[in-house]
N, CA, C and O of each residue as an XYZ file, in Angstrom:
472
protein
N       1.224    193.474    -71.031
C       0.265    193.133    -70.535
C       0.045    193.149    -69.124
O       0.805    192.335    -68.600
N      -0.736    193.781    -68.221
C      -1.230    193.719    -66.793
C      -1.815    192.368    -66.608
O      -2.819    191.891    -67.135
N      -0.879    191.776    -65.641
C      -1.690    190.605    -65.135
C      -2.234    190.857    -63.994
O      -1.540    191.303    -63.080
N      -4.022    190.541    -63.780
C      -4.844    190.497    -62.692
C      -4.353    190.105    -61.126
O      -3.388    189.405    -60.819
N      -4.892    190.480    -60.625
C      -4.360    190.347    -59.181
C      -4.916    188.578    -58.827
O      -4.170    187.726    -58.344
N      -6.222    188.374    -59.168
C      -6.241    186.797    -58.974
C      -5.283    185.881    -60.112
O      -5.080    184.671    -60.008
N      -4.974    186.402    -60.758
C      -3.988    185.143    -61.798
C      -2.815    185.102    -61.103
O      -2.324    183.983    -60.958
N      -2.008    186.419    -60.444
C      -1.135    186.273    -59.858
C      -1.312    185.470    -58.226
O      -0.314    185.080    -57.620
N      -2.435    185.343    -57.779
C      -2.626    184.720    -56.770
C      -2.768    182.891    -56.880
O      -2.441    181.963    -56.141
N      -3.375    182.995    -58.102
C      -3.618    181.496    -58.630
C      -2.332    180.632    -58.709
O      -2.143    179.470    -58.350
N      -0.902    182.199    -59.702
C      -0.127    181.578    -60.012
C       1.104    181.353    -58.493
O       2.097    180.646    -58.325
N       0.507    182.178    -57.789
C       1.776    181.826    -56.417
C       0.975    180.409    -55.687
O       1.721    179.439    -55.549
N      -0.137    180.274    -55.330
C      -0.525    178.727    -54.986
C      -0.272    177.999    -55.582
O      -0.346    176.890    -55.054
N       0.189    178.029    -57.028
C       0.672    176.827    -58.019
C       2.152    176.462    -57.898
O       2.564    175.371    -58.292
N       2.931    177.368    -57.361
C       3.918    177.240    -57.055
C       4.285    176.838    -55.530
O       5.078    176.008    -55.086
N       3.586    177.556    -55.031
C       3.523    177.263    -53.562
C       3.285    175.604    -53.560
O       4.256    174.967    -53.152
N       2.355    174.987    -53.882
C       2.036    173.450    -53.970
C       3.170    172.684    -54.778
O       3.387    171.502    -54.512
N       3.852    173.305    -55.702
C       4.840    172.495    -56.541
C       5.831    172.322    -55.534
O       6.301    171.199    -55.349
N       6.240    173.396    -54.795
C       7.276    173.985    -54.052
C       7.140    172.541    -52.730
O       8.177    172.015    -52.328
N       5.911    172.129    -52.267
C       5.473    171.267    -50.993
C       5.913    169.773    -52.059
O       6.851    168.979    -51.985
N       5.416    169.821    -52.465
C       5.054    168.450    -53.411
C       7.284    167.982    -53.752
O       7.818    166.875    -53.687
N       7.687    168.827    -53.951
C       8.983    168.350    -54.307
C       9.659    168.489    -52.572
O      10.771    168.064    -52.261
N       8.881    169.041    -51.796
C       9.702    168.209    -50.495
C       8.880    167.154    -49.808
O       8.916    166.964    -48.593
N       8.133    166.477    -50.660
C       7.615    164.966    -50.681
C       5.980    165.293    -50.015
O       5.252    164.321    -49.812
N       5.511    166.600    -49.722
C       4.151    166.572    -48.956
C       2.956    166.137    -50.145
O       3.197    166.300    -51.341
N       2.237    165.824    -49.879
C       0.976    165.306    -50.420
C      -0.157    166.488    -50.233
O      -0.535    166.920    -49.144
N      -0.614    166.915    -51.519
C      -1.418    168.359    -51.424
C      -2.581    167.653    -51.649
O      -2.764    166.963    -52.652
N      -3.745    167.867    -50.331
C      -4.983    166.996    -50.555
C      -5.607    167.881    -50.998
O      -6.356    167.417    -51.858
N      -5.801    169.571    -50.832
C      -6.788    170.407    -51.146
C      -5.811    171.596    -51.828
O      -4.599    171.712    -51.645
N      -6.658    172.435    -52.653
C      -6.129    173.563    -52.721
C      -7.560    174.017    -53.116
O      -8.496    173.404    -53.629
N      -7.357    175.745    -52.560
C      -8.458    176.594    -52.617
C      -9.740    176.229    -51.950
O     -10.747    176.579    -52.565
N      -9.932    175.543    -50.722
C     -10.691    174.713    -50.082
C     -11.618    175.781    -49.415
O     -11.168    176.639    -48.655
N     -12.905    175.678    -49.737
C     -13.916    176.717    -49.637
C     -14.689    175.882    -48.342
O     -14.861    174.665    -48.414
N     -15.079    176.594    -47.290
C     -16.080    176.503    -46.299
C     -16.393    177.392    -46.014
O     -15.715    178.385    -46.276
N     -17.824    177.502    -45.191
C     -18.658    178.203    -44.557
C     -17.717    178.888    -43.820
O     -16.871    178.313    -43.135
N     -17.858    180.611    -43.966
C     -16.783    181.488    -43.403
C     -15.166    181.451    -43.494
O     -14.295    181.836    -42.714
N     -15.130    180.961    -44.496
C     -13.690    180.867    -45.230
C     -13.238    180.284    -46.020
O     -13.950    179.410    -46.514
N     -11.785    180.463    -46.567
C     -10.754    179.719    -47.710
C      -9.439    179.340    -46.935
O      -8.727    179.950    -46.137
N      -9.406    178.089    -47.493
C      -7.818    177.596    -47.075
C      -7.456    177.303    -48.137
O      -8.087    176.658    -48.975
N      -5.609    178.072    -48.289
C      -5.502    178.068    -49.664
C      -4.641    176.831    -50.175
O      -4.650    176.382    -51.321
N      -3.742    176.279    -48.877
C      -3.499    175.235    -49.888
C      -3.306    174.127    -48.316
O      -2.542    174.413    -47.394
N      -4.254    172.801    -48.362
C      -3.921    171.547    -47.375
C      -3.157    170.924    -47.686
O      -3.345    170.511    -48.830
N      -1.951    170.457    -47.065
C      -1.099    169.360    -47.499
C      -1.109    168.490    -46.191
O      -1.489    168.902    -45.095
N      -0.701    167.400    -46.423
C       0.133    166.245    -45.486
C       1.380    166.419    -45.526
O       2.022    166.572    -46.565
N       1.891    166.408    -44.251
C       3.417    166.397    -43.931
C       3.580    165.116    -42.950
O       3.495    165.240    -41.728
N       3.893    163.509    -43.780
C       4.002    162.877    -42.885
C       2.767    162.584    -42.504
O       2.064    162.039    -43.355
N       2.165    162.860    -41.139
C       1.090    162.415    -40.384
C       0.210    163.693    -39.799
O      -0.736    163.702    -39.011
N       0.848    164.701    -40.449
C       0.605    166.187    -39.695
C       0.187    166.784    -41.248
O       0.699    166.923    -42.358
N      -1.457    167.104    -40.347
C      -2.277    168.014    -41.568
C      -1.805    169.723    -41.615
O      -2.155    170.522    -40.746
N      -1.025    170.050    -42.699
C      -0.767    171.384    -42.473
C      -1.597    172.300    -43.409
O      -1.985    171.841    -44.483
N      -1.903    173.652    -43.030
C      -2.763    174.313    -43.692
C      -1.445    175.772    -43.653
O      -0.677    176.339    -42.876
N      -1.904    175.791    -45.080
C      -1.172    176.415    -45.586
C      -1.509    178.133    -45.805
O      -2.732    178.212    -45.923
N      -0.964    179.348    -45.891
C      -1.773    180.518    -46.278
C      -0.910    180.841    -47.308
O       0.289    180.877    -47.030
N      -1.282    181.100    -48.508
C       0.055    181.891    -49.465
C      -0.522    183.648    -49.372
O      -1.633    184.140    -49.175
N       0.867    184.243    -49.627
C       0.781    185.883    -49.604
C       1.458    185.749    -51.305
O       2.099    184.748    -51.624
N       1.259    186.649    -52.079
C       2.383    186.942    -53.197
C       2.464    188.330    -53.669
O       1.371    188.704    -54.094
N       3.263    189.104    -53.731
C       3.437    190.755    -54.417
C       5.118    191.248    -54.126
O       6.178    190.757    -53.738
N       4.736    192.139    -54.447
C       6.045    193.053    -54.696
C       6.642    192.986    -53.603
O       7.868    193.094    -53.552
N       6.182    192.870    -52.943
C       6.903    193.740    -51.033
C       7.789    192.221    -51.034
O       7.768    191.226    -51.760
N       8.723    192.716    -49.558
C       9.319    191.309    -49.297
C       8.800    190.295    -48.348
O       7.835    190.647    -47.668
N       9.225    189.209    -48.196
C       8.429    188.060    -47.787
C       8.248    188.569    -46.179
O       7.147    188.309    -45.694
N       8.914    189.050    -45.579
C       8.193    189.631    -44.427
C       7.307    190.517    -44.386
O       6.476    190.435    -43.482
N       7.222    191.670    -45.395
C       6.257    192.773    -45.630
C       4.897    191.698    -46.176
O       3.808    192.180    -45.863
N       4.811    190.466    -46.861
C       3.730    189.826    -47.084
C       3.055    189.350    -45.639
O       1.904    189.548    -45.250
N       4.126    188.670    -44.980
C       3.334    187.834    -43.972
C       2.715    188.752    -42.897
O       2.024    188.232    -42.021
N       2.950    190.289    -42.911
C       2.554    191.430    -42.141
C       0.966    191.335    -42.514
O       0.210    191.697    -41.612
N       0.504    190.992    -43.455
C      -1.154    191.228    -43.925
C      -1.767    189.797    -43.371
O      -2.954    189.657    -43.668
N      -1.323    188.966    -42.800
C      -2.204    188.282    -41.780
C      -2.221    188.452    -40.673
O      -1.461    188.116    -39.765
N      -3.505    189.231    -40.731
C      -3.603    190.009    -39.222
C      -4.107    188.844    -38.092
O      -4.105    187.625    -38.259
N      -4.488    189.511    -37.031
C      -5.189    188.401    -36.138
C      -6.233    187.996    -36.289
O      -6.577    186.850    -35.997
N      -7.057    188.995    -36.852
C      -8.306    188.333    -37.432
C      -8.355    187.428    -38.636
O      -9.294    186.645    -38.778
N      -7.557    187.498    -39.343
C      -7.112    186.144    -40.888
C      -6.959    185.225    -40.069
O      -7.651    184.210    -40.133
N      -6.197    185.369    -39.313
C      -5.796    184.208    -38.587
C      -6.966    183.182    -37.438
O      -6.972    181.964    -37.261
N      -7.916    184.328    -36.785
C      -8.751    183.652    -36.264
C      -9.765    183.198    -37.104
O     -10.375    182.219    -36.675
N     -10.146    183.685    -38.288
C     -11.139    182.643    -39.408
C     -10.498    181.847    -40.180
O     -11.192    181.282    -41.025
N      -9.188    181.570    -40.168
C      -8.029    180.386    -40.828
C      -8.396    179.440    -39.729
O      -8.681    178.285    -40.045
N      -8.422    179.849    -38.310
C      -8.865    178.655    -37.414
C      -9.974    178.281    -37.468
O     -10.130    177.060    -37.441
N     -10.937    178.977    -37.544
C     -12.135    178.353    -37.802
C     -12.444    177.889    -38.531
O     -13.289    177.047    -38.231
N     -12.088    177.984    -40.051
C     -12.292    177.299    -41.452
C     -11.329    175.945    -41.359
O     -11.411    174.999    -42.143
N     -10.441    176.037    -40.291
C      -9.399    174.531    -40.067
C     -10.167    173.923    -39.160
O      -9.807    172.761    -38.973
N     -11.237    174.315    -38.419
C     -11.835    173.392    -37.454
C     -13.097    172.542    -38.312
O     -13.557    171.417    -38.116
N     -13.409    173.499    -39.254
C     -14.720    172.969    -39.717
C     -14.511    171.969    -40.793
O     -15.307    171.108    -41.169
N     -13.086    172.262    -41.315
C     -12.361    171.230    -42.086
C     -12.339    170.031    -41.618
O     -12.823    169.001    -42.086
N     -11.635    170.249    -40.480
C     -11.637    168.429    -39.704
C     -12.631    168.028    -39.362
O     -12.631    166.799    -39.420
N     -13.722    168.515    -38.943
C     -15.209    167.850    -38.413
C     -15.390    167.585    -39.777
O     -15.488    166.361    -39.867
N     -15.521    168.289    -41.296
C     -16.245    168.120    -42.296
C     -15.679    166.628    -42.678
O     -16.332    165.585    -42.680
N     -14.288    166.800    -43.003
C     -13.565    165.653    -43.391
C     -13.224    164.772    -42.300
O     -12.208    164.167    -42.641
N     -13.614    164.394    -41.087
C     -13.394    163.535    -40.094
C     -12.050    163.281    -40.206
O     -11.582    162.178    -40.490
N     -11.121    164.751    -39.884
C      -9.552    164.388    -39.524
C      -9.297    165.086    -38.424
O      -8.113    165.369    -38.240
N     -10.221    165.511    -37.495
C     -10.170    165.693    -35.815
C      -9.036    165.410    -34.934
O      -8.491    165.955    -33.974
N      -8.855    164.091    -35.798
C      -7.992    163.227    -34.533
C      -6.262    163.536    -35.173
O      -5.311    163.298    -34.428
N      -6.084    163.961    -36.296
C      -4.604    164.521    -36.765
C      -3.915    165.883    -36.617
O      -4.358    166.973    -36.977
N      -2.901    165.648    -36.096
C      -2.053    166.852    -35.567
C      -2.277    168.205    -36.493
O      -2.943    167.915    -37.487
N      -2.132    168.753    -36.474
C      -2.236    170.114    -37.313
C      -1.424    171.303    -37.107
O      -1.291    171.883    -36.030
N      -0.902    171.617    -38.190
C       0.169    173.214    -38.189
C      -0.143    174.051    -39.100
O      -0.687    173.692    -40.145
N       0.160    175.298    -38.826
C       0.268    176.410    -39.531
C       1.334    177.051    -40.392
O       2.466    177.336    -40.001
N       1.032    177.174    -41.149
C       2.330    177.678    -42.027
C       1.912    178.537    -43.355
O       0.958    178.498    -44.131
N       3.191    179.398    -43.225
C       3.092    180.565    -44.208
C       3.880    180.239    -45.319
O       4.999    179.764    -45.125
N       3.393    180.455    -46.645
C       4.577    180.328    -48.076
C       4.051    182.350    -48.545
O       2.964    182.917    -48.429
N       5.279    182.818    -49.010
C       5.178    183.983    -49.628
C       5.994    183.676    -51.293
O       6.776    182.745    -51.488
N       5.665    184.482    -52.123
C       5.882    184.510    -53.358
C       6.280    185.495    -53.740
O       5.330    186.249    -53.950
N       7.489    186.079    -54.031
C       7.968    187.448    -54.356
C       7.402    187.633    -56.115
O       7.599    186.653    -56.833
N       6.911    188.526    -56.572
C       6.773    188.519    -57.675
C       7.295    189.790    -58.564
O       6.949    190.894    -58.143
N       7.889    189.759    -59.447
C       7.479    189.062    -60.473
C       8.815    187.699    -60.637
O       9.049    187.180    -61.729
N       9.366    187.405    -59.680
C      10.989    186.530    -60.111
C      10.313    184.957    -59.247
O      10.750    183.860    -59.593
N       9.535    185.045    -58.444
C       8.485    183.933    -58.218
C       9.602    183.344    -57.044
O       9.792    182.137    -56.900
N      10.229    184.275    -56.320
C      10.886    183.515    -55.455
C       9.944    183.003    -53.969
O       9.168    183.755    -53.379
N      10.210    181.688    -53.604
C       9.406    181.108    -52.502
C      10.143    181.438    -51.035
O      11.365    181.324    -50.944
N       9.324    181.858    -49.886
C       9.862    181.586    -49.103
C       8.822    180.978    -47.997
O       7.679    181.436    -47.969
N       9.255    179.838    -46.985
C       8.467    179.150    -46.567
C       8.923    179.484    -44.974
O      10.059    179.475    -44.499
N       7.354    179.846    -44.175
C       7.703    180.308    -42.782
C       6.825    179.292    -42.052
O       5.678    179.053    -42.428
N       7.495    178.599    -40.813
C       7.051    177.743    -40.365
C       6.142    178.269    -39.201
O       6.032    179.409    -38.749
N       5.321    176.715    -38.735
C       4.085    177.352    -37.436
C       4.826    178.446    -36.547
O       4.241    179.475    -36.211
N       5.880    178.229    -36.256
C       6.555    179.228    -35.376
C       6.461    180.841    -35.585
O       6.272    181.678    -34.702
N       6.617    181.032    -36.798
C       6.652    182.182    -37.340
C       5.052    182.555    -37.294
O       4.569    183.615    -36.895
N       4.454    181.571    -37.734
C       2.658    182.073    -38.079
C       2.200    182.438    -36.533
O       1.377    183.337    -36.363
N       2.614    181.900    -35.694
C       1.739    181.720    -34.422
C       2.388    183.146    -33.755
O       1.508    183.781    -33.173
N       3.619    183.742    -33.712
C       3.833    184.811    -33.107
C       3.142    186.142    -33.153
O       3.542    187.070    -32.449
C-alpha cells in the first residue's frame, strides 16, 4: 500500500519533533499556519526560538535541503516575523534550522543555522 506524500510529511514532522524533545527542546507549535505561510516546527532551545523546516524523501539529506530555495527561505522569514509579532516574542533570539528525514528508513539529519543561511 502506497503512503501519501502528506502522510509521509506528517510522519517526518512527528519524528523531527520527537528527536528535538529527546534533545531537551520544548516544542511550542507544529504546523503553525499564519498569513503567507506555514512553519513546520517552532521549538524552544534554552531561551532561543528555533524555526525548523522539515523535509522528507528518498533523496539524501543534502538533496532534500536544496529544495529550500531563496523564495522558500524568504517566505519562512516573513512567516516568522508575523509569528513573533502575533505571539509577542519579538525580544527572543531566533534561529533557523533544517531537519531532513530519509524515507523509508526514517533516518534523521539535523542542519544548524549556519547551513540554512548558506
